[in-house]
C-alpha positions as CSV (number, residue, x, y, z in Angstrom):
1,M,92.4,128.1,101.2
2,N,89.1,127.6,99.6
3,N,87.0,126.9,102.5
4,K,84.2,124.9,100.7
5,V,83.5,121.3,101.1
6,A,83.0,119.0,98.6
7,I,79.6,117.2,98.6
8,Q,78.0,114.4,97.0
9,G,74.0,115.8,96.5
10,I,72.8,119.3,97.1
11,L,71.2,121.3,99.8
12,G,69.7,119.3,102.5
13,S,70.7,115.8,101.0
14,F,72.7,113.5,103.5
15,H,75.8,114.6,102.5
16,H,74.7,118.0,103.9
17,Q,73.7,117.0,107.3
18,V,77.8,115.3,107.5
19,A,78.7,118.5,106.3
20,Q,76.9,120.6,109.3
21,E,77.1,118.2,112.2
22,Y,81.4,117.8,111.3
23,F,82.8,121.0,110.0
24,G,79.7,123.6,111.6
25,K,76.3,124.6,110.3
26,E,77.9,127.4,108.8
27,V,79.5,125.1,106.5
28,I,79.7,126.5,102.7
29,V,79.3,123.7,100.3
30,D,80.4,122.5,96.3
31,E,76.9,121.1,95.6
32,C,78.4,117.7,93.0
33,L,75.5,115.3,91.9
34,S,78.4,112.5,91.3
35,F,80.9,111.0,93.5
36,D,83.4,111.7,90.4
37,A,82.5,114.7,89.9
38,L,82.9,115.0,93.8
39,V,86.8,113.5,93.0
40,D,87.2,116.6,90.3
41,S,86.3,119.6,93.0
42,L,88.7,118.4,95.2
43,L,91.7,117.8,92.1
44,N,91.0,120.7,90.4
45,K,91.4,122.8,93.9
46,H,87.7,124.2,94.2
47,T,87.7,122.6,97.3
48,N,90.4,120.8,99.5
49,V,88.1,118.3,101.9
50,A,84.9,116.6,100.1
51,V,82.5,114.4,102.7
52,M,81.9,110.5,100.7
53,A,79.7,108.3,102.2
54,I,82.1,104.6,102.3
55,E,78.7,102.2,103.6
56,N,75.5,101.5,105.2
57,S,74.6,99.0,107.9
58,I,71.8,97.5,106.0
59,A,72.8,98.0,102.1
60,G,77.0,97.2,102.7
61,S,80.0,98.8,101.2
62,I,79.9,101.9,98.5
63,I,82.2,99.6,96.3
64,P,83.0,102.2,94.1
65,N,83.8,105.1,96.4
66,Y,86.9,102.7,97.8
67,A,88.4,102.7,94.4
68,L,87.8,106.1,93.4
69,I,89.8,106.6,97.3
70,D,92.6,104.8,96.3
71,A,92.9,105.3,92.1
72,N,93.6,109.1,93.1
73,N,95.3,108.7,96.2
74,L,92.8,110.8,98.4
75,H,93.6,110.6,102.7
76,I,91.1,109.7,104.6
77,I,91.6,112.7,107.2
78,G,88.1,111.7,109.3
79,E,84.8,110.2,109.2
80,H,81.4,110.5,110.7
81,Y,78.9,108.2,111.3
82,I,74.6,109.3,110.7
83,N,71.4,107.1,111.4
84,V,69.7,107.8,108.1
85,H,65.6,108.7,108.4
86,H,63.8,108.7,105.2
87,N,60.9,110.9,104.8
88,L,57.9,111.1,102.0
89,L,58.0,114.4,101.0
90,A,55.8,116.3,98.3
91,L,54.4,119.7,97.6
92,K,51.9,120.8,100.5
93,G,47.9,119.4,100.4
94,Q,48.2,115.9,99.1
95,S,47.6,112.4,100.3
96,I,49.4,109.2,99.6
97,E,46.7,108.5,97.5
98,D,46.9,111.3,95.5
99,I,51.0,110.2,94.6
100,K,51.2,108.3,91.1
101,E,55.4,108.1,91.4
102,V,57.9,107.8,93.1
103,Y,61.8,109.3,92.9
104,S,65.0,108.4,94.7
105,H,68.4,107.9,95.1
106,P,68.1,103.5,94.4
107,M,70.0,103.1,98.0
108,A,66.7,105.0,99.4
109,L,64.4,102.7,97.4
110,L,66.0,99.2,98.4
111,Q,65.2,100.8,102.3
112,C,62.4,102.1,102.2
113,K,60.8,98.7,100.0
114,V,58.3,97.2,102.9
115,F,57.0,100.7,103.6
116,F,55.6,100.8,99.8
117,K,54.5,97.6,99.4
118,Q,51.4,99.1,101.4
119,Y,50.6,101.4,98.6
120,P,50.9,99.1,95.2
121,H,49.8,102.4,92.7
122,I,53.0,104.1,93.7
123,K,55.6,103.7,91.0
124,L,59.4,103.8,92.3
125,I,61.8,105.5,90.3
126,E,65.7,105.6,91.0
127,D,67.0,108.5,90.8
128,A,70.3,110.1,91.0
129,D,69.5,111.7,94.7
130,T,67.4,112.6,97.3
131,A,67.7,116.3,98.0
132,E,67.3,116.9,94.2
133,V,64.2,115.4,93.6
134,A,62.4,117.7,96.3
135,R,64.2,120.4,95.3
136,R,62.7,119.5,91.2
137,I,59.2,118.8,92.6
138,H,59.1,122.6,94.3
139,Q,60.8,124.0,91.7
140,G,58.4,122.6,89.2
141,Q,55.4,122.6,92.1
142,I,55.1,119.1,90.6
143,K,51.9,117.2,91.9
144,G,51.2,113.7,92.3
145,I,54.8,113.0,92.4
146,G,56.7,112.2,95.6
147,A,60.9,112.0,97.0
148,I,61.9,110.2,99.9
149,A,64.7,112.6,101.3
150,S,65.1,114.6,104.9
151,K,63.4,116.5,107.1
152,T,65.9,119.4,106.6
153,A,64.9,118.3,102.7
154,A,61.7,119.2,103.9
155,S,62.3,122.3,105.6
156,I,64.1,123.5,102.6
157,F,62.2,122.7,99.9
158,E,58.5,124.0,101.4
159,L,57.7,120.3,101.1
160,E,55.1,118.2,103.2
161,M,56.1,115.0,104.6
162,L,53.4,112.2,104.3
163,A,54.8,109.6,105.9
164,E,58.2,109.7,108.4
165,D,60.9,107.3,108.9
166,I,59.9,104.6,106.5
167,Q,63.3,102.5,106.3
168,T,62.4,99.4,107.0
169,I,64.8,98.6,109.5
170,K,65.1,101.9,111.7
171,N,68.5,101.5,113.2
172,N,70.0,102.6,109.4
173,E,73.7,104.0,110.0
174,T,75.9,105.3,106.8
175,R,79.5,105.7,107.7
176,F,80.8,108.6,105.6
177,V,84.6,109.5,105.0
178,I,86.5,113.3,105.0
179,V,89.1,113.1,102.3
180,K,91.5,115.3,100.7
181,T,93.8,115.0,98.3
182,K,97.2,115.5,101.2
183,N,97.0,114.0,104.5
184,S,96.3,115.3,108.2
185,V,98.6,115.1,110.4
186,I,97.1,114.9,113.8
187,P,98.8,114.0,116.9
188,K,100.4,110.6,117.4
189,E,99.1,109.7,120.4
190,E,94.8,110.6,118.9
191,I,95.1,108.6,116.1
192,N,93.8,104.9,117.0
193,K,92.0,103.8,113.7
194,A,93.7,103.2,109.9
195,S,92.4,102.6,106.5
196,L,94.8,100.4,104.2
197,M,94.9,99.2,100.7
198,F,97.0,95.6,99.9
199,E,97.4,93.3,97.0
200,L,98.6,89.6,97.9
201,G,99.9,86.9,95.2
202,T,98.1,83.6,95.0
203,K,99.7,81.7,97.0
204,R,98.4,79.5,99.7
205,G,97.0,81.1,103.1
206,S,98.4,84.7,101.9
207,L,95.4,86.4,103.4
208,A,95.7,84.5,106.1
209,T,98.9,85.4,107.3
210,V,98.5,89.0,106.8
211,L,95.5,89.2,109.0
212,N,97.0,86.9,111.7
213,V,100.2,89.3,111.6
214,M,97.1,92.1,112.6
215,S,96.1,90.4,114.6
216,D,100.0,88.9,116.5
217,C,100.2,93.2,116.1
218,K,96.7,93.7,118.7
219,L,95.0,95.4,115.5
220,N,91.3,94.8,115.4
221,L,89.9,94.4,112.1
222,T,86.5,96.4,111.7
223,K,86.5,96.0,108.2
224,I,87.7,94.7,104.8
225,Q,86.3,94.6,100.8
226,S,88.2,93.3,98.5
227,L,87.9,94.4,94.8
228,P,89.1,92.6,91.7
229,K,91.8,94.2,89.5
230,I,90.6,95.3,86.4
231,E,94.0,94.4,84.5
232,T,94.7,91.2,86.0
233,P,92.1,88.6,86.3
234,W,91.0,86.9,89.6
235,R,93.9,89.4,91.1
236,Y,92.1,91.2,94.4
237,S,93.1,94.5,96.4
238,F,91.6,94.2,99.7
239,F,90.4,97.6,101.5
240,V,90.9,97.4,105.5
241,D,89.9,99.3,108.0
242,L,91.6,98.6,111.4
243,T,91.5,100.2,114.9
244,F,94.0,100.0,117.9
245,E,95.0,101.2,121.4
246,Q,98.5,102.0,120.9
247,Y,100.0,103.8,117.6
248,D,103.4,102.1,118.0
249,D,101.7,98.4,117.5
250,F,99.9,99.7,113.7
251,E,103.6,101.6,113.3
252,K,105.0,97.7,113.5
253,A,102.1,96.1,111.9
254,K,102.7,98.3,108.7
255,S,106.2,97.7,108.2
256,L,105.6,94.5,108.4
257,L,102.9,94.6,105.8
258,A,104.5,96.6,103.2
259,I,107.1,93.8,103.2
260,M,104.5,91.0,102.8
261,A,102.2,92.9,100.4
262,S,102.6,93.2,96.7
263,H,101.4,96.5,96.9
264,F,100.6,98.1,100.2
265,K,99.3,101.5,100.6
266,V,97.9,103.4,104.1
267,H,95.1,105.7,102.7
268,G,94.1,107.3,106.3
269,E,95.2,107.7,109.9
270,Y,92.9,109.1,111.8
271,K,90.0,109.0,114.9
272,N,87.7,106.5,115.8
273,A,84.3,107.7,115.2
274,K,82.9,105.2,117.2
275,K,85.1,105.6,120.1
């Protein structure tokens, strides 16, 4: 069995941090520079499990990743949360005044926008990955360029932290899901969270009826996200996360939802990482 874990990004990225915290420090990772490449790593059996960011407490859902999970029939087997700490990194021996451009992932730039308002001489430029920019600066020994990345990236790529914790909102949490191509069966008594997808017709009150069924079955709705169905204008798929105390309550809800929804799929049944 291939024991590699697919991550979006490279060593020193936040996905790498999650892989280490979830699977252990010695985890071997397959570096993927996009979420599409991450899914391909799973489907082509280069890896048998992957770490995928799914939502952020500030920026909200990473909507394309919901679609990737659904379209490729991936199974969520677990989840993990980290507090994201953004730092301004550059080659050693420079000051912030020496930095002319900062490259990073669009979400990282968004989360640090207020910090950079006090440095109007710095141009912010979107890039594919936080740690990859840090690696590029290190490999090319590029002066005058900064990266927004983790302390781990600073250590790996021997960069100096010109400013720490530069994110606007200090409690900046990202939720990651652990995905496989096959469901991972854990004992029912340990399962207290699930991720579902369903589609509904256009009948008035259909969504309200489904939500009432969830409530009646003692399910706590922690997330609902709609995605338009590209092939059917003005029809939507709903992606839902639920927590519950008793698996039997969830099982009852599943049987009802399967009847009520025009299309119903369980994306994962796993342990609630917040409990």
